[in-house]
C-alpha positions as CSV (number, residue, x, y, z in Angstrom):
1,M,9.1,16.4,18.7
2,A,10.5,13.8,16.2
3,Q,8.5,10.7,15.6
4,I,10.4,7.3,15.5
5,N,9.5,7.0,11.8
6,D,11.3,10.2,11.1
7,L,14.5,8.8,12.6
8,L,14.6,5.6,10.5
9,D,15.8,5.2,7.0
10,D,13.3,4.1,4.3
11,S,14.5,0.5,4.1
12,T,14.2,0.1,7.9
13,R,10.7,1.6,7.9
14,E,9.7,-0.7,5.0
15,C,11.1,-3.8,6.9
16,I,9.3,-2.9,10.1
17,D,6.0,-2.3,8.2
18,N,6.3,-5.5,6.2
19,C,7.1,-7.4,9.4
20,H,3.9,-6.1,11.0
21,E,1.9,-7.1,7.9
22,A,3.4,-10.6,8.0
23,V,2.6,-10.9,11.7
24,K,-1.1,-9.9,11.1
25,A,-1.5,-12.3,8.2
26,C,0.1,-15.2,10.0
27,A,-1.7,-14.6,13.3
28,H,-5.0,-14.9,11.4
29,C,-3.8,-17.9,9.4
30,A,-2.6,-19.7,12.5
31,D,-5.9,-19.1,14.3
32,E,-7.7,-20.5,11.2
33,C,-5.5,-23.6,11.1
34,I,-6.2,-24.6,14.7
35,G,-8.3,-27.8,14.7
36,K,-7.9,-28.4,11.0
37,G,-6.0,-31.6,11.5
38,E,-2.5,-32.8,10.8
39,E,-2.4,-31.5,7.2
40,M,-2.4,-28.0,8.6
41,A,0.1,-28.6,11.5
42,E,3.2,-27.4,9.6
43,C,1.4,-24.3,8.4
44,L,0.3,-23.5,12.0
45,R,3.9,-24.0,13.3
46,L,5.4,-21.9,10.6
47,C,2.8,-19.1,11.1
48,R,3.5,-19.1,14.8
49,D,7.3,-18.9,14.0
50,V,6.7,-15.9,11.8
51,V,4.7,-14.1,14.4
52,T,7.5,-14.6,16.9
53,V,10.4,-13.8,14.6
54,A,8.9,-11.0,12.6
55,S,7.7,-9.2,15.8
56,T,11.2,-9.5,17.2
57,C,12.7,-8.3,13.9
58,A,10.5,-5.2,13.9
59,Q,11.4,-4.4,17.5
60,L,15.1,-4.8,16.9
61,C,15.1,-2.8,13.7
62,A,13.1,0.0,15.4
63,S,15.6,0.2,18.2
64,G,18.7,0.2,16.0
65,S,20.0,-3.0,17.6
66,Q,23.4,-4.3,16.5
67,F,21.6,-7.6,15.9
68,N,19.0,-6.4,13.6
69,S,20.7,-7.7,10.4
70,D,21.1,-11.1,12.0
71,I,17.4,-11.3,13.0
72,A,16.4,-9.9,9.6
73,E,18.2,-12.7,7.8
74,T,16.5,-15.3,10.1
75,C,13.1,-13.6,9.6
76,A,13.5,-13.7,5.8
77,D,14.3,-17.5,6.0
78,V,11.2,-18.1,8.2
79,C,8.9,-16.0,6.0
80,E,10.1,-17.8,2.9
81,A,9.5,-21.2,4.4
82,C,6.0,-20.2,5.6
83,A,5.1,-18.7,2.2
84,D,6.2,-21.9,0.5
85,E,4.0,-23.9,3.0
86,C,1.0,-21.6,2.7
87,E,1.1,-21.7,-1.1
88,Q,0.4,-25.4,-0.9
89,H,-3.0,-24.9,0.7
90,D,-6.2,-23.7,-1.0
91,H,-7.6,-22.0,2.1
92,D,-8.2,-18.3,1.7
93,H,-6.3,-17.6,4.9
94,C,-3.3,-19.4,3.7
95,Q,-3.3,-17.7,0.3
96,A,-3.7,-14.3,2.0
97,C,-0.4,-14.9,3.8
98,V,1.8,-15.5,0.7
99,E,2.2,-11.9,-0.5
100,P,2.9,-10.3,2.8
101,L,5.4,-13.1,3.6
102,R,7.2,-12.6,0.4
103,E,7.3,-8.9,0.8
104,C,8.6,-9.3,4.4
105,A,11.3,-11.7,3.3
106,E,12.4,-9.3,0.5
107,S,12.7,-6.3,2.8
108,C,14.4,-8.3,5.5
109,R,17.0,-9.6,3.0
110,S,17.7,-6.0,2.1
111,M,18.2,-5.2,5.8
112,A,20.5,-8.2,6.3
């Protein structure tokens, strides 16, 4: 029996994998930002946005949705904004987000 990964092209698999990595990094970062004050509020908001949008992007790409290129474009924009925000903070959890976010944005742009 064929696995779902066998049915997807390389760029779609890469986008899905990178979305999952961005979700993991941002979920952790958001948890760490809670209670850190107003200076971390935007980071928390953007990380939550990434979790929502990148999860949706991965699901739509996996299903072959006609809307996957639209959500991939939005996901790339959100990931880039979040990476820019996380880069401004010295916290380890913020710095750990930057690379997965940039990779997700790049692969989502190639899907869009």
